[in-house]
VEXVO-874110 format. One record per residue: residue in one letter; x, y, z of N, C-alpha, C, O in turn. Coordinates in steps of 0.001 Angstrom, whole numbers. Example, Ala and Ser with C-alpha at 12.3 -4.5 7.8 and 13.67 -1.06 7.14 Angstrom:
BEGIN
(r A,(13190,-5690,7800),(12300,-4500,7800),(13200,-3300,7800),(14236,-3319,8465)),
(r S,(12850,-2250,7080),(13670,-1060,7140),(12900,30,7870),(13409,1138,8039)),
***
This chain:
BEGIN
(r M,(74273,133516,25955),(72920,133983,26216),(71912,133175,25402),(70843,132831,25907)),
(r R,(72243,132872,24155),(71312,132114,23316),(71093,130716,23858),(69973,130207,23854)),
(r K,(72168,130099,24323),(72062,128741,24848),(71182,128729,26097),(70385,127812,26295)),
(r R,(71330,129738,26923),(70517,129843,28137),(69034,130023,27790),(68166,129398,28400)),
(r G,(68759,130871,26820),(67377,131084,26390),(66769,129830,25787),(65603,129512,26023)),
(r F,(67574,129121,25005),(67095,127873,24403),(66776,126844,25481),(65757,126158,25401)),
(r M,(67634,126733,26482),(67402,125773,27563),(66150,126138,28355),(65394,125256,28762)),
(r L,(65927,127430,28575),(64725,127876,29273),(63482,127525,28464),(62507,127010,29011)),
(r L,(63515,127800,27172),(62378,127483,26303),(62112,125986,26274),(60959,125561,26343)),
(r L,(63150,125194,26175),(62999,123746,26158),(62404,123226,27462),(61541,122348,27449)),
(r S,(62861,123761,28571),(62313,123307,29862),(60853,123708,30021),(60065,122951,30588)),
(r I,(60483,124882,29533),(59085,125311,29610),(58214,124395,28753),(57127,124000,29174)),
(r I,(58678,124061,27572),(57916,123171,26691),(57735,121802,27338),(56650,121225,27270)),
(r L,(58783,121281,27962),(58676,119980,28618),(57702,120010,29788),(56949,119057,29990)),
(r V,(57707,121084,30555),(56781,121194,31681),(55345,121279,31180),(54452,120624,31718)),
(r V,(55127,122090,30147),(53777,122247,29606),(53283,120946,28978),(52104,120611,29086)),
(r A,(54173,120219,28329),(53780,118983,27665),(53331,117917,28654),(52513,117062,28314)),
(r T,(53851,117958,29862),(53478,116957,30858),(52391,117458,31804),(51951,116720,32686)),
(r A,(51962,118681,31632),(50974,119266,32539),(49583,118688,32284),(49285,118214,31187)),
(r S,(48761,118733,33287),(47366,118344,33156),(46555,119626,33053),(46493,120406,34003)),
(r A,(45941,119839,31913),(45328,121138,31637),(43817,121061,31534),(43225,121735,30690)),
(r Q,(43194,120277,32352),(41757,120130,32226),(41035,120793,33385),(41429,120659,34543)),
(r C,(39973,121509,33053),(39099,122045,34077),(38178,120916,34549),(38256,119795,34046)),
(r S,(37338,121207,35482),(36485,120149,36035),(35507,119589,34997),(35233,118389,34991)),
(r I,(34987,120439,34131),(34047,119975,33112),(34770,119110,32078),(34256,118073,31658)),
(r C,(35974,119547,31670),(36742,118757,30702),(37166,117424,31303),(37180,116413,30601)),
(r T,(37505,117402,32565),(37888,116163,33227),(36725,115179,33246),(36907,113987,32997)),
(r K,(35535,115681,33540),(34342,114825,33565),(34042,114269,32179),(33717,113091,32030)),
(r T,(34151,115126,31165),(33903,114685,29787),(34956,113673,29353),(34631,112659,28735)),
(r A,(36216,113949,29675),(37298,113045,29283),(37166,111701,29987),(37517,110668,29417)),
(r G,(36669,111704,31208),(36463,110453,31931),(35424,109569,31252),(35524,108343,31301)),
(r Q,(34453,110168,30633),(33424,109408,29942),(33907,108905,28574),(33389,107917,28056)),
(r L,(34896,109588,27998),(35376,109216,26668),(36313,108022,26692),(36300,107202,25774)),
(r G,(37115,107918,27721),(38104,106850,27792),(39505,107422,27876),(39685,108639,27851)),
(r E,(40498,106552,27975),(41888,106971,28202),(42513,107683,27004),(43057,108777,27157)),
(r K,(42446,107095,25837),(43107,107675,24670),(42470,109003,24238),(43203,109960,23989)),
(r P,(41145,109100,24139),(40557,110403,23807),(40810,111459,24888),(40899,112648,24585)),
(r A,(40924,111028,26138),(41210,111977,27220),(42594,112581,27033),(42777,113782,27232)),
(r R,(43562,111766,26656),(44911,112279,26386),(44895,113239,25201),(45589,114256,25216)),
(r G,(44109,112923,24179),(43987,113800,23018),(43357,115132,23373),(43786,116178,22888)),
(r L,(42341,115093,24220),(41692,116322,24679),(42669,117178,25468),(42727,118393,25277)),
(r N,(43433,116556,26348),(44410,117283,27151),(45496,117903,26271),(45902,119043,26496)),
(r T,(45962,117160,25275),(46971,117681,24356),(46422,118857,23562),(47133,119835,23332)),
(r G,(45170,118770,23143),(44538,119865,22414),(44408,121118,23251),(44615,122224,22752)),
(r I,(44069,120960,24511),(43956,122111,25415),(45311,122791,25564),(45404,124017,25506)),
(r I,(46352,122003,25755),(47690,122567,25910),(48140,123237,24613),(48753,124303,24650)),
(r Y,(47846,122630,23484),(48205,123212,22190),(47534,124568,22001),(48180,125519,21560)),
(r L,(46261,124669,22326),(45553,125940,22188),(46038,126978,23192),(45934,128178,22939)),
(r M,(46565,126530,24326),(47059,127443,25344),(48410,128049,24949),(48724,129164,25364)),
(r L,(49206,127339,24161),(50558,127788,23844),(50594,129070,23019),(51467,129907,23246)),
(r A,(49687,129252,22080),(49730,130430,21212),(49600,131741,21992),(50445,132618,21814)),
(r P,(48586,131921,22848),(48502,133186,23592),(49685,133387,24539),(50178,134506,24683)),
(r F,(50143,132318,25184),(51275,132446,26093),(52541,132828,25332),(53344,133618,25828)),
(r T,(52727,132284,24152),(53892,132619,23347),(53842,134077,22908),(54855,134774,22962)),
(r I,(52690,134536,22478),(52551,135921,22034),(52793,136891,23185),(53534,137862,23029)),
(r V,(52187,136644,24320),(52372,137517,25482),(53825,137475,25964),(54385,138503,26346)),
(r G,(54425,136298,25945),(55826,136184,26345),(56747,136959,25422),(57686,137607,25884)),
(r Y,(56490,136900,24128),(57294,137626,23152),(57161,139135,23358),(58157,139858,23356)),
(r I,(55932,139602,23535),(55708,141033,23767),(56394,141464,25065),(57031,142517,25112)),
(r G,(56264,140659,26108),(56910,140980,27382),(58421,141013,27264),(59071,141892,27830)),
(r F,(58986,140060,26530),(60431,140038,26337),(60895,141274,25584),(61881,141898,25977)),
(r R,(60205,141639,24511),(60590,142831,23743),(60481,144094,24587),(61325,144985,24492)),
(r W,(59444,144171,25409),(59260,145326,26278),(60390,145396,27301),(60969,146459,27526)),
(r W,(60698,144260,27916),(61777,144209,28903),(63116,144608,28276),(63893,145353,28875)),
(r R,(63376,144107,27070),(64635,144411,26389),(64735,145889,26032),(65798,146495,26170)),
(r A,(63628,146468,25573),(63627,147894,25238),(63863,148740,26487),(64607,149719,26443)),
(r E,(63236,148367,27592),(63436,149101,28847),(64880,148968,29339),(65466,149922,29850)),
(r K,(65430,147790,29178),(66809,147560,29605),(67769,148416,28790),(68705,148997,29339)),
(r L,(67540,148496,27480),(68393,149324,26623),(68224,150806,26928),(69207,151548,26922)),
(r N,(67003,151249,27193),(66754,152654,27518),(67389,153034,28845),(67943,154126,28974)),
(r N,(67318,152163,29823),(67856,152469,31147),(69378,152373,31191),(70010,153048,32004)),
(r S,(69970,151560,30344),(71427,151452,30350),(72085,152697,29741),(73219,153022,30094)),
(r G,(71408,153384,28851),(71956,154590,28230),(71839,155812,29112),(72609,156760,28954)),
(r V,(70886,155813,30045),(70659,156957,30928),(71230,156634,32289),(70682,155826,33039)),
(r E,(72354,157284,32600),(72956,157065,33928),(73249,158359,34600),(73755,158371,35722)),
***
């Protein structure tokens, strides 16, 4: 189970790392800055996005696990 969870986490990180996370305004601004600053802006957006997603994912996982344990005891 741990290996499966680790592989899922690793694949999510790889997908997020290659994602393009710019809205239309950020894309326009990044286009004016140049290639290297645009990549930095995109990386910063993804970095700031990871914290809320990680927190919500953790809470959701704990909730799911608690429900699974509660439902397995009641049959």
